[in-house]
C-alpha positions in Angstrom: -17.3 -7.0 -9.4 -14.3 -9.2 -10.0 -13.2 -7.1 -12.9 -13.5 -4.0 -10.8 -11.4 -5.6 -8.1 -8.7 -6.6 -10.5 -8.6 -3.1 -12.0 -8.2 -1.6 -8.6 -5.4 -4.0 -7.8 -3.5 -3.2 -10.9 -3.9 0.6 -10.5 -3.4 0.8 -6.8 -0.1 2.2 -5.3 2.7 -0.3 -5.2 3.6 0.0 -1.5 1.4 1.0 1.4 2.1 4.5 2.6 5.1 4.7 0.2 6.1 7.9 -1.5 5.4 8.3 -5.2 8.0 7.0 -7.6 10.5 9.6 -8.6 11.3 10.7 -12.1 13.4 8.3 -14.2 17.1 8.5 -13.7 19.6 6.7 -16.0 18.7 3.1 -16.7 16.7 2.5 -13.5 13.0 1.7 -14.3 10.5 3.3 -12.0 7.7 1.6 -10.1 4.8 3.3 -11.8 6.1 2.0 -15.2 7.0 -1.4 -13.9 3.4 -1.8 -12.5 2.0 -1.9 -16.0 3.9 -5.0 -16.8 3.0 -7.0 -13.7 0.8 -10.1 -13.8 -2.6 -10.0 -12.1 -3.0 -11.9 -8.8 -4.0 -15.5 -8.9 -7.8 -15.3 -8.9 -8.3 -17.7 -6.0 -6.2 -15.4 -3.8 -7.1 -11.9 -4.8 -8.1 -11.3 -1.2 -4.5 -11.7 -0.1 -3.7 -8.5 -2.0 -5.9 -6.0 -0.2 -5.8 -2.5 -1.6 -6.8 0.8 -0.1 -10.3 1.6 -1.3 -10.6 4.2 -4.1 -11.3 7.7 -2.7 -10.2 6.7 0.8 -9.6 9.7 3.1 -7.1 9.0 5.9 -5.7 11.5 8.4 -4.9 14.9 7.0 -1.3 15.2 5.9 -0.6 18.0 8.4 -2.3 16.3 11.3 0.2 15.6 14.1 0.6 12.2 15.8 2.6 10.3 18.3 2.7 6.5 18.4 1.4 4.9 21.5 4.3 4.0 23.8 6.8 6.3 22.0 8.4 9.4 23.5 5.6 11.9 23.8 8.0 14.6 22.7 8.2 13.0 19.3 5.4 14.5 17.3 5.2 13.9 13.5 2.7 14.9 10.8 1.2 12.2 8.6 3.3 13.7 5.8 6.5 13.0 7.8 5.3 9.5 8.7 4.8 8.7 5.1 8.2 10.2 3.9 9.8 7.5 1.8 13.3 8.9 2.7 12.7 9.6 6.4 10.0 7.5 7.9 9.7 7.4 11.7 11.7 5.3 14.1 9.5 5.5 17.2 11.5 3.3 19.4 15.2 3.8 18.6 16.4 2.3 21.9 14.9 -1.1 21.1 17.2 -2.0 18.2 20.7 -1.6 16.8 21.7 1.6 15.2 19.9 1.9 11.8 22.3 2.0 8.9 21.6 5.1 6.7 20.4 3.0 3.8 17.8 1.3 6.1 16.7 4.5 7.8 16.7 6.9 4.8 17.4 5.0 1.6 19.0 6.9 -1.2 17.2 9.3 -3.5 15.7 9.0 -6.0 15.1 5.3 -6.3 15.9 3.5 -3.1 13.2 4.1 -0.5 14.1 3.6 3.2 13.7 0.0 4.1 11.9 0.8 7.3 9.1 2.6 5.4 7.5 -0.8 4.7 9.5 -3.3 6.7 9.7 -1.2 9.8 12.7 -1.0 12.1 11.9 -4.5 13.6 11.8 -6.0 10.1 8.3 -7.4 10.5 6.5 -5.2 8.1 2.9 -4.8 7.1 0.8 -7.2 5.0 1.7 -5.5 1.8 5.4 -6.3 2.4 7.5 -9.2 3.7 8.6 -10.0 7.2 12.3 -10.0 6.7 13.5 -10.1 10.3 16.0 -12.9 10.9 16.4 -13.9 7.3 20.0 -14.7 6.4 22.2 -12.3 4.6 22.7 -14.5 1.5 19.0 -15.1 1.2 18.1 -11.4 1.4 20.8 -10.5 -1.2 19.7 -13.4 -3.5 16.1 -12.1 -3.4 17.0 -8.6 -4.3 18.9 -10.0 -7.3 15.8 -12.0 -8.2 13.7 -8.8 -8.3 16.3 -7.2 -10.6 16.5 -10.3 -12.9 12.8 -10.4 -13.4 12.3 -13.6 -11.3 9.9 -12.0 -8.8 6.9 -10.4 -10.3 3.5 -9.4 -8.9 1.6 -6.2 -8.1 3.6 -5.9 -4.9 7.0 -6.1 -6.6 7.5 -2.8 -8.6 9.0 -0.7 -5.8 11.3 -3.6 -4.9 12.3 -4.0 -8.5 13.1 -0.3 -8.8 15.2 -0.4 -5.7 17.0 -3.6 -6.8 18.2 -1.9 -9.9 19.5 1.2 -8.1 20.9 -0.1 -4.8 24.7 -0.7 -4.6 25.9 -4.2 -3.5 27.6 -2.6 -0.5 24.3 -0.9 0.7 22.4 -4.1 0.0 24.7 -6.1 2.2 24.6 -3.5 4.9 20.8 -3.6 4.9 20.8 -7.4 4.8 23.1 -7.6 7.8 20.9 -5.3 9.9 17.7 -7.3 9.3 19.5 -10.7 9.6 20.6 -9.8 13.2 17.2 -8.9 14.6 16.7 -11.3 17.5 14.0 -13.9 17.7 12.4 -12.1 20.7 11.5 -9.3 18.3 10.2 -11.4 15.4 6.8 -12.3 16.9 4.4 -10.3 14.9 1.4 -12.5 13.9 -1.3 -13.9 16.2 -3.3 -16.8 14.7 -6.9 -17.5 15.7 -8.6 -20.6 14.3 -12.3 -19.9 14.2 -15.6 -20.1 12.3 -16.3 -16.4 12.8 -14.0 -13.4 12.9 -14.7 -9.8 14.1 -16.2 -7.7 11.3 -13.4 -5.8 9.5 -12.8 -3.7 6.5 -9.9 -2.7 4.2 -8.7 0.9 5.0 -5.6 3.0 4.9 -2.7 1.5 3.1 -4.6 -1.6 2.2 -4.5 -3.0 5.7 -7.6 -4.6 7.3 -9.0 -2.9 10.4 -11.6 -4.0 13.0 -15.1 -2.5 12.5 -16.6 -0.7 15.5 -19.0 -2.8 17.5 -19.4 -6.5 18.2 -20.5 -7.9 14.8 -18.8 -10.9 13.3 -18.4 -12.4 9.9 -18.0 -16.1 8.8 -14.5 -17.4 8.1 -15.0 -19.5 4.9 -12.7 -22.5 4.2 -11.1 -20.5 1.4 -10.5 -17.3 3.2 -8.2 -15.7 5.8 -8.7 -12.3 7.5 -5.4 -10.7 8.4 -6.4 -7.7 10.5 -4.3 -5.1 12.2 -4.4 -5.3 16.0 -4.8 -1.5 16.1 -5.2 1.5 13.8 -1.8 2.5 15.1 -0.3 0.6 12.1 -1.1 3.7 10.0 1.5 5.6 12.1 4.0 2.8 11.5 4.0 1.9 15.2 6.2 -1.2 15.2 4.7 -2.3 18.5 1.5 -3.2 16.7 1.2 -6.5 14.8 -1.6 -8.4 13.1 -4.0 -11.3 13.8 -4.8 -14.0 11.2 -8.3 -15.4 11.5 -8.0 -18.8 9.8 -10.6 -21.5 9.0 -11.4 -24.2 11.5 -9.3 -27.2 10.8 -6.7 -25.3 8.7 -3.9 -25.7 11.2 -4.1 -29.5 11.3 -4.5 -29.7 7.6 -1.6 -27.3 7.1 0.6 -29.4 9.4 -0.1 -32.4 7.2 1.0 -30.4 4.1 4.1 -29.3 5.9 5.0 -32.9 6.7 4.8 -33.8 3.0 1.1 -34.2 2.4 1.1 -37.9 3.2 4.2 -38.6 1.1 3.1 -36.6 -2.0 6.1 -34.3 -1.7 9.1 -33.5 0.4 8.4 -32.0 3.8 8.9 -28.3 4.5 11.3 -29.3 7.3 13.7 -31.0 4.8 14.8 -27.5 3.6 13.5 -25.0 6.1 14.5 -26.9 9.2 12.5 -28.8 11.8 11.4 -25.6 13.5 10.7 -24.0 10.1 13.1 -21.2 11.0 15.1 -21.6 7.8 18.9 -21.5 7.2 21.3 -20.4 4.4 19.2 -20.1 1.3 16.0 -21.4 2.8 14.0 -18.6 4.4 12.2 -18.6 7.7 8.6 -19.7 7.4 7.6 -19.8 11.1 5.6 -16.8 12.3 5.4 -15.0 9.0 2.0 -13.6 7.9 -0.3 -15.9 6.1 -1.1 -13.3 3.4 2.6 -13.0 2.4 3.1 -16.8 2.4 0.0 -17.4 0.3 1.1 -14.8 -2.3 4.6 -16.4 -2.6 3.3 -20.0 -3.0 0.6 -18.9 -5.4 3.1 -16.8 -7.4 5.6 -19.8 -7.5 2.9 -22.1 -8.8 1.7 -19.5 -11.4 5.3 -18.9 -12.6 5.4 -15.3 -11.4 8.2 -16.2 -9.0 10.9 -18.2 -10.7 14.5 -18.6 -11.5 17.4 -20.3 -9.8 16.4 -18.9 -6.4 13.2 -21.0 -6.6 15.3 -24.1 -6.2 13.4 -27.2 -4.9 10.2 -25.3 -4.4 9.5 -25.6 -8.1 8.6 -29.3 -7.7 6.7 -28.7 -4.4 4.3 -26.0 -5.5 3.1 -27.9 -8.5 1.7 -30.5 -6.1 -0.2 -28.0 -3.9 -3.9 -27.3 -4.3 -5.3 -23.9 -3.5 -6.6 -25.4 -0.2 -3.1 -26.8 0.5 -1.6 -23.3 0.0 -4.1 -21.6 2.4 -3.8 -24.3 5.1 0.0 -24.5 5.1 0.3 -20.7 5.2 -2.1 -20.7 8.2 0.0 -23.4 9.9 3.3 -21.6 9.3 1.9 -18.3 10.6 0.9 -20.0 13.8 4.4 -21.3 14.5 6.8 -19.5 16.9 9.4 -17.5 14.9 
């Protein structure tokens, strides 16, 4: 079974709902080719890389939808909703004017930022929450993708875009996401529990609640990150996610964040007392547990490396798998 899971992970689409990679152009590598060179997920955290089940049948491409709460006159087909160069902006009055590179990208290699990160910058579990990150940090990370310093099965599309995007467009996109206010960064709800509502992996690799009232145990080495509603398939950026985390993980994660009883530097020493980050240290507070787990595990495994890693290189080597899960749960629970 584990071999089947790994095979599915390596062969699955790079980004949830994303358009297929375009044909090669110039010296820019394409995601489908980059995928073949990516390392497998760290075995202990394969579950933090959920993938759409093989043969999954979602809404028909020509079916017409309107996101809950959006202007009812705005009706889009699923094909339009998944357009990598024109994804929907259901609530345009709730944010600053979208720069063209954010709203539409640039064919053929730079997919619109909001396809995966959404206009509010909070994204879905397959991507990062980038709302409120600093301009220098966002730019630095795109350079890291291009330089081969960030590699995992979620990276190929970002690597392709990092090669193709101009520095001007990169800065423009970074400035947009950096200015998203704190009031719009709340995206994750954390529930510490011994049992979670039964759920399944569905469209786009997101987890969804099963119908009915059944529950499943939350093991000490597992987190369920579940969409609040199936509206996420429409890219409704009013719909976030809930992390069901093991009992005791928040207190244990707090201890890790404080330095694990003196075993390492505290998270606050770089990311700030409120864990909201600054300069080249990203915000941790309120970001999804799945994303944080993937980053810490990748750093420890050497998949995320280079100068941008900075002081984290010493920290991650002192973290156990349990530490990684617990501190990710704790950070997800914090107010962004």
